C-alpha positions as CSV (number, residue, x, y, z in Angstrom):
1,M,10.4,1.5,19.1
2,N,10.0,5.0,20.6
3,K,6.6,6.0,20.6
4,E,7.9,9.9,21.6
5,G,10.9,10.4,19.4
6,S,11.2,12.2,16.1
7,G,12.2,9.2,14.0
8,R,9.9,6.3,12.3
9,A,10.4,2.8,12.5
10,I,8.4,0.1,11.1
11,V,8.5,-3.6,12.5
12,S,7.3,-6.7,10.6
13,V,6.8,-9.7,12.9
14,N,4.5,-13.1,13.0
15,D,1.1,-11.9,14.2
16,H,1.1,-13.6,17.6
17,P,-0.7,-12.9,21.5
18,A,2.8,-12.0,22.7
19,M,3.8,-9.6,19.9
20,R,0.4,-7.5,20.0
21,E,1.1,-7.3,23.8
22,A,5.1,-6.3,23.6
23,F,3.7,-3.3,21.0
24,A,0.5,-2.3,22.9
25,G,-0.1,1.1,21.9
26,F,2.0,1.4,18.5
27,S,-0.3,1.4,15.1
28,M,-1.3,-2.3,13.8
29,K,-2.1,-3.9,10.7
30,T,-2.8,-7.8,9.9
31,L,-1.5,-9.1,6.9
32,Q,-1.9,-12.3,5.2
33,I,1.7,-13.5,3.4
34,G,2.7,-16.6,2.3
35,Y,5.8,-18.5,3.1
36,T,7.8,-20.9,1.2
37,V,10.5,-23.0,3.0
38,G,12.5,-25.1,0.6
39,G,11.0,-24.4,-2.5
40,A,8.8,-27.3,-4.4
41,G,6.5,-24.3,-4.6
42,K,4.2,-25.1,-1.6
43,S,3.3,-21.6,-0.2
44,K,1.6,-21.4,3.6
45,K,-0.1,-18.5,4.0
46,T,0.3,-17.1,7.6
47,G,-0.8,-14.1,9.5
48,E,2.0,-11.1,9.6
49,L,2.0,-7.8,12.3
50,L,3.2,-4.1,10.9
51,I,3.9,-2.3,13.4
52,W,4.8,1.4,13.2
53,N,4.6,4.8,15.3
54,W,3.9,7.2,13.6
């Protein structure tokens, strides 16, 4: 992702310190979302990090 370019980009990744470090300087917002693996209706809440360049 480029901060200086004319295009806009948004990325969604797991909220992890390494991701925060990799995208330092970009706009960020943390969200709580539910992941479900394998069905069975068991959802796990976890942090998701939205990162954008505008």
